[in-house]
C-alpha positions as CSV (number, residue, x, y, z in Angstrom):
1,M,-1.6,27.6,52.8
2,I,1.9,28.8,54.2
3,G,3.7,26.3,52.4
4,V,2.2,27.0,49.1
5,R,3.0,30.7,49.4
6,R,6.5,29.8,50.2
7,R,6.7,27.5,47.3
8,G,5.1,30.4,45.4
9,A,7.6,33.1,46.6
10,S,10.2,30.9,46.0
11,R,9.4,30.4,42.4
12,G,8.7,33.9,41.7
13,R,12.3,34.8,43.1
14,S,13.7,32.0,41.0
15,R,12.1,33.4,37.9
16,R,13.4,37.1,38.8
17,L,16.9,35.5,39.0
18,A,16.7,33.8,36.1
19,E,15.4,37.0,34.1
20,L,18.2,38.9,35.6
21,S,20.9,36.4,34.8
22,A,19.6,36.5,31.4
23,V,20.2,40.2,31.0
24,L,23.6,40.2,33.0
25,K,25.1,37.1,31.2
26,P,25.6,38.6,27.9
27,G,27.0,41.9,29.5
28,R,29.6,39.3,31.5
29,L,30.7,37.8,28.2
30,L,31.1,41.0,26.8
31,D,33.2,42.3,29.2
32,R,35.4,39.4,29.4
33,Y,35.9,39.6,25.5
34,I,36.7,43.3,25.7
35,F,38.9,42.5,29.0
36,G,40.7,39.8,27.1
37,A,40.8,41.0,23.8
38,L,42.6,44.5,25.0
39,L,44.9,42.4,27.4
40,Q,46.2,40.1,24.4
41,Q,46.6,43.3,22.1
42,V,48.6,45.2,24.9
43,C,50.9,42.4,25.5
44,V,51.5,41.5,21.8
45,V,52.6,45.5,20.9
46,L,54.8,45.3,24.8
47,V,56.6,42.3,22.9
48,A,56.9,43.9,19.7
49,L,58.3,47.0,21.1
50,V,60.7,45.4,23.6
51,A,62.1,43.5,20.6
52,I,62.7,46.4,18.7
53,F,64.3,48.5,21.6
54,T,66.6,45.3,22.5
55,F,67.6,45.1,18.7
56,F,68.9,48.6,19.3
57,A,70.7,47.9,22.5
58,M,72.0,45.4,21.0
59,L,73.4,47.4,18.1
60,E,74.7,50.0,20.7
61,Q,76.5,47.3,22.7
62,L,78.5,46.0,19.6
63,E,80.4,49.3,19.6
64,D,82.1,48.0,22.7
65,V,83.3,44.5,21.2
66,G,87.1,44.3,21.1
67,A,87.4,46.3,24.5
68,G,89.0,43.7,27.1
69,R,87.1,40.4,26.9
70,Y,83.9,42.3,25.5
71,N,82.7,39.9,22.8
72,L,79.3,39.6,20.7
73,G,78.1,36.8,23.3
74,I,78.7,39.7,26.3
75,A,77.3,42.0,23.9
76,L,74.0,40.1,23.5
77,L,73.7,39.1,27.3
78,L,74.1,42.5,28.2
79,A,71.1,43.6,25.8
80,V,69.3,40.7,27.3
81,Y,69.7,42.0,30.8
82,Q,68.2,45.4,29.7
83,I,64.7,43.5,28.7
84,P,63.2,43.8,32.3
85,T,64.0,47.8,32.4
86,L,62.9,48.3,28.8
87,A,59.5,46.3,29.4
88,Q,58.8,48.7,32.6
89,Q,59.2,52.1,30.8
90,L,57.5,50.8,27.4
91,A,54.4,49.4,29.4
92,P,52.2,52.6,29.3
93,I,53.2,53.2,25.6
94,A,52.3,49.7,24.8
95,A,48.9,50.1,26.6
96,L,48.1,53.1,24.6
97,I,49.3,51.5,21.3
98,G,47.2,48.1,22.4
99,A,43.9,50.2,23.1
100,L,44.0,52.0,19.9
101,V,44.7,48.9,17.9
102,C,41.8,46.9,19.8
103,V,39.4,49.4,20.3
104,G,40.1,50.4,16.6
105,G,39.6,47.1,15.2
106,L,36.0,47.0,17.2
107,V,35.0,50.0,15.3
108,T,36.2,49.2,12.0
109,N,34.3,46.1,12.2
110,N,31.4,47.5,13.5
111,E,31.4,45.4,16.9
112,I,31.1,48.6,18.9
113,T,27.8,49.5,17.0
114,A,26.4,46.2,17.6
115,M,27.2,46.6,20.9
116,R,25.1,49.8,21.4
117,A,22.6,48.6,19.1
118,A,22.1,45.8,21.9
119,G,22.0,48.2,24.7
120,V,25.5,48.2,25.8
121,G,26.8,51.5,26.5
122,L,30.1,53.1,25.4
123,W,30.9,54.0,28.9
124,R,30.8,49.8,29.9
125,V,33.2,49.4,27.2
126,V,35.4,52.6,28.6
127,T,34.9,51.0,32.2
128,T,36.3,47.2,31.1
129,A,39.2,48.7,29.1
130,V,40.5,50.6,32.3
131,L,40.0,47.8,34.6
132,A,41.9,45.8,32.2
133,A,44.9,48.5,32.1
134,L,44.9,48.6,35.9
135,C,45.3,45.1,35.8
136,F,47.7,44.9,33.0
137,G,49.7,47.7,34.9
138,T,49.9,45.9,38.4
139,L,51.1,42.7,36.7
140,A,53.7,44.9,35.0
141,L,54.8,46.8,37.9
142,V,54.7,43.6,40.1
143,V,57.3,41.6,37.3
144,A,59.4,44.6,37.2
145,D,60.0,44.9,40.7
146,L,61.0,41.5,40.9
147,T,63.5,41.5,38.0
148,V,64.6,44.7,37.1
149,P,67.0,45.4,40.2
150,P,68.9,42.0,39.7
151,S,69.0,42.4,35.7
152,Q,70.7,45.9,36.4
153,R,73.0,44.9,39.0
154,A,73.9,41.7,37.1
155,E,74.6,44.2,34.1
156,R,76.8,46.4,36.0
157,Q,78.9,43.6,37.2
158,L,79.5,41.8,33.9
159,K,80.2,45.1,32.7
160,A,82.8,45.5,35.2
161,L,84.4,42.1,34.8
162,V,84.7,42.4,31.1
163,K,85.8,45.7,30.5
164,G,89.2,46.2,32.3
165,V,91.6,45.0,34.9
166,D,90.1,47.6,37.7
167,N,86.6,45.9,38.6
168,T,86.3,48.7,40.8
169,L,82.9,51.0,40.3
170,Q,83.9,54.9,40.9
171,L,81.5,56.7,42.5
172,R,81.6,60.2,40.9
173,T,82.4,62.0,44.4
174,G,82.2,59.2,46.6
175,Y,79.1,58.2,48.4
176,W,78.9,60.2,51.4
177,A,76.3,58.9,54.3
178,R,75.6,59.5,57.8
179,D,75.9,57.1,60.7
180,G,74.8,59.0,64.0
181,Q,78.2,61.5,64.7
182,R,80.1,59.8,61.9
183,F,80.1,61.0,58.4
184,V,81.3,58.3,56.1
185,N,82.8,58.7,52.5
186,I,83.4,55.6,50.1
187,R,85.2,56.0,47.0
188,G,84.1,52.5,45.0
189,V,82.6,49.2,45.4
190,R,83.9,45.9,43.7
191,P,81.6,43.5,42.2
192,D,82.2,41.0,44.9
193,G,80.8,44.0,47.5
194,E,84.1,45.1,49.0
195,V,84.3,49.0,49.3
196,V,87.7,51.0,48.5
197,G,88.7,54.5,49.7
198,V,86.8,54.2,53.2
199,L,86.8,57.5,55.1
200,I,85.3,58.1,58.5
201,H,84.8,61.7,60.3
202,E,83.6,61.0,64.0
203,F,82.5,64.1,65.7
204,D,81.7,64.5,69.3
205,A,78.3,65.9,70.9
206,E,79.6,69.8,70.4
207,H,80.3,68.8,66.6
208,R,84.1,69.0,66.9
209,L,86.2,66.2,64.7
210,R,87.6,63.9,67.1
211,L,88.6,61.0,65.0
212,R,89.5,60.5,61.6
213,T,90.0,57.0,59.8
214,E,91.0,56.2,56.5
215,A,90.8,52.8,55.5
216,V,92.4,51.2,51.9
217,S,89.4,49.0,51.9
218,A,86.2,47.0,54.1
219,R,84.4,43.9,53.7
220,W,81.3,43.0,55.3
221,I,82.1,40.2,57.8
222,D,79.6,38.7,60.7
223,G,77.5,41.8,60.7
224,E,80.5,44.2,61.0
225,W,82.7,46.0,58.5
226,L,86.4,44.6,59.0
227,L,88.7,47.8,57.8
228,S,92.3,47.0,55.9
229,G,95.2,49.3,55.6
230,V,93.9,51.6,58.4
231,R,95.2,55.0,59.2
232,Q,93.7,57.0,62.0
233,R,93.8,60.7,63.5
234,V,92.8,61.2,66.9
235,F,92.4,65.0,67.6
236,L,93.2,65.7,71.3
237,E,92.7,69.0,73.0
238,D,96.3,69.9,72.5
239,R,97.8,67.3,70.3
240,V,96.7,65.1,66.9
241,E,98.1,61.3,67.4
242,L,98.7,59.2,64.5
243,H,98.0,55.3,64.7
244,E,98.6,52.9,61.7
245,L,96.7,49.4,61.9
246,P,96.7,46.2,59.6
247,A,92.9,45.9,60.4
248,A,89.9,47.1,62.6
249,T,86.5,46.4,62.8
250,W,83.9,49.0,62.4
251,S,80.1,48.5,63.4
252,S,77.3,50.7,61.6
253,P,74.1,50.1,60.5
254,L,75.4,51.0,57.0
255,R,75.0,47.5,55.2
256,P,76.4,46.3,52.0
257,D,72.9,46.3,50.5
258,L,72.2,50.1,51.3
259,I,75.5,50.7,49.4
260,D,74.7,48.7,46.8
261,M,71.5,50.9,46.2
262,V,73.4,53.9,45.4
263,T,75.2,52.6,42.5
264,V,71.8,52.0,40.6
265,E,69.4,54.7,40.0
266,P,66.4,55.2,42.1
267,E,64.1,54.1,39.4
268,A,65.8,50.5,39.0
269,L,65.5,49.8,43.0
270,S,62.3,47.9,44.1
271,M,60.0,49.4,46.2
272,R,61.0,47.3,49.5
273,D,64.6,48.8,48.7
274,L,63.4,52.3,48.0
275,H,61.6,52.4,51.0
276,V,64.3,51.0,53.3
277,Y,66.9,53.2,52.0
278,A,64.7,56.7,52.1
279,S,64.1,55.4,55.5
280,F,67.9,55.0,56.4
281,L,68.3,58.5,54.8
282,E,65.6,60.3,56.8
283,R,66.8,58.5,60.2
284,N,70.0,60.3,59.4
285,A,69.0,63.4,58.7
286,Q,70.0,63.2,54.8
287,D,67.6,64.0,52.0
288,S,65.5,61.2,50.7
289,E,63.2,63.2,48.6
290,R,64.9,62.0,44.9
291,Y,64.1,58.1,46.6
292,R,60.6,58.9,47.6
293,Q,59.8,60.6,44.4
294,A,60.8,57.0,42.6
295,L,58.6,55.0,45.1
296,A,55.6,57.3,44.2
297,A,56.2,56.7,40.8
298,K,55.8,53.3,41.3
299,Y,52.7,53.6,43.5
300,V,50.9,55.3,40.7
301,F,52.4,53.2,37.7
302,P,49.3,51.0,37.0
303,L,47.2,54.5,36.9
304,A,49.6,55.3,34.1
305,S,48.7,52.4,31.9
306,A,44.8,53.0,32.6
307,A,45.1,56.7,31.7
308,M,47.0,55.8,28.5
309,V,44.0,53.0,27.9
310,L,41.6,55.9,28.6
311,L,42.8,58.6,26.3
312,A,43.2,56.2,23.4
313,I,39.4,55.1,23.2
314,P,38.3,58.9,22.4
315,L,41.3,59.0,20.0
316,V,39.5,56.3,18.0
317,F,36.6,58.0,17.6
318,T,38.2,61.4,16.9
319,T,40.7,60.4,14.5
320,P,39.6,59.7,10.7
321,R,38.3,56.1,10.2
322,D,39.5,55.9,6.7
323,G,43.1,56.6,8.1
324,G,43.1,53.6,10.1
325,M,45.9,51.9,11.9
326,G,48.3,53.8,9.5
327,L,47.1,57.0,11.6
328,R,46.3,55.3,14.9
329,I,49.7,53.6,15.5
330,P,52.0,56.6,14.7
331,L,50.0,59.0,16.9
332,G,50.2,56.2,19.5
333,V,53.8,56.3,19.4
334,L,54.1,60.0,19.4
335,I,52.0,60.4,22.5
336,G,53.6,57.6,24.5
337,L,56.7,59.0,24.2
338,V,55.7,62.4,25.0
339,F,54.0,60.7,28.1
340,H,57.2,59.1,28.9
341,V,59.3,61.8,28.6
342,A,56.9,63.8,31.0
343,N,56.9,60.9,33.4
344,Q,60.7,61.4,33.6
345,A,60.7,65.0,34.2
346,A,57.7,65.0,36.6
347,S,60.4,63.5,39.2
348,D,63.1,65.6,38.6
349,V,60.2,68.9,38.7
350,G,59.0,67.4,41.7
351,V,62.5,67.3,43.4
352,V,63.6,70.9,42.4
353,Y,60.6,72.6,43.2
354,G,59.9,70.1,46.3
355,L,56.5,68.9,45.5
356,P,54.7,66.2,47.4
357,P,56.1,63.0,45.7
358,L,52.8,61.7,44.9
359,L,51.5,64.8,43.3
360,A,54.5,64.9,41.2
361,A,54.3,61.1,40.5
362,L,50.4,61.8,39.4
363,L,50.6,64.6,36.9
364,P,51.2,63.2,33.8
365,S,48.6,60.6,34.5
366,L,46.4,63.4,35.3
367,V,47.2,65.4,32.4
368,A,46.0,62.1,30.2
369,I,43.0,61.8,32.0
370,G,42.0,65.4,31.6
371,A,42.9,65.2,27.8
372,A,40.8,62.3,27.4
373,T,38.0,63.9,29.5
374,L,37.9,66.9,27.2
375,L,38.0,64.4,23.9
376,F,34.9,62.6,25.7
377,R,33.0,65.9,25.9
378,R,34.2,66.9,22.0
379,M,32.6,63.6,20.8
380,R,29.3,64.0,22.9
381,S,29.1,67.8,21.3
382,G,29.8,66.3,18.0
């Protein structure tokens, strides 16, 4: 009897599982369909946008053809180097336009109506679309993190090599850094990593200047800097001594990779480099706010794509159906550009007003989510 009850219970559980699977399987298929359709459309839009902006970048590069060794091939290569940066900047806009096209197509073809008739609520479509956007944003962030820094570095070095004889990248007022009781100024960086115009002020514990070292150039060799063309002034209690040396060594935690980071915009650095450089600045009591803001913006990057998709869905239902894609795509481009400008401004506003980096980075996405919430409420009330 016990065995019979077990078999009966087993059959009952199997029947319930089969019924549950029959209910859930179409839902899973529908989720995969929406997920795949949205990702495909967003990727198509991203490729199209990157191609258009790369063409304009190419036209801009053509203006410099003829300067030094700058020719058509170099112009094309420099435009190609900009593709990873363009893809990173355009990803949220592509998510918005791709969602408008994808969901708009579902509405136009009455697929959304069929889904609702089958018992699938709109919120399931929204949830799947937002999940797809988060996956897209995460993938775009990883790819950008791996490709943007080397592409920008290669672009910078190539420009230096072809635009003139002096290949030194001159920093605006020199690069200042603190190394314990030393304050270091570097006037320029060459493509091979050599730095020029090195000035080191060394203070004692009472903040009195003790040593001033000037060097024509410096190279990183075996874990330390080899200074060339050195002039040193030693400040003693009653006199100043002047020493000239053909070369000298300088041990410092200020490595070439840290110096290289200052020659590019923080937004073009990888997440690891941003964290390393911000930590270096903080250890030396220097302002790291700009780099922390850029790091926070990368952390919330996937959310930006999700916010754009969330905003796109109610826009499809609140815009006239007879306008079709001719109305939705320009609207998406306009909103995407506004969001891009807001993202750029948020970091600057955060630095100026001292906002927490994560809050400043989140503000544009939170505004977009708030606007989407209002549009959804308008749909319900309508």
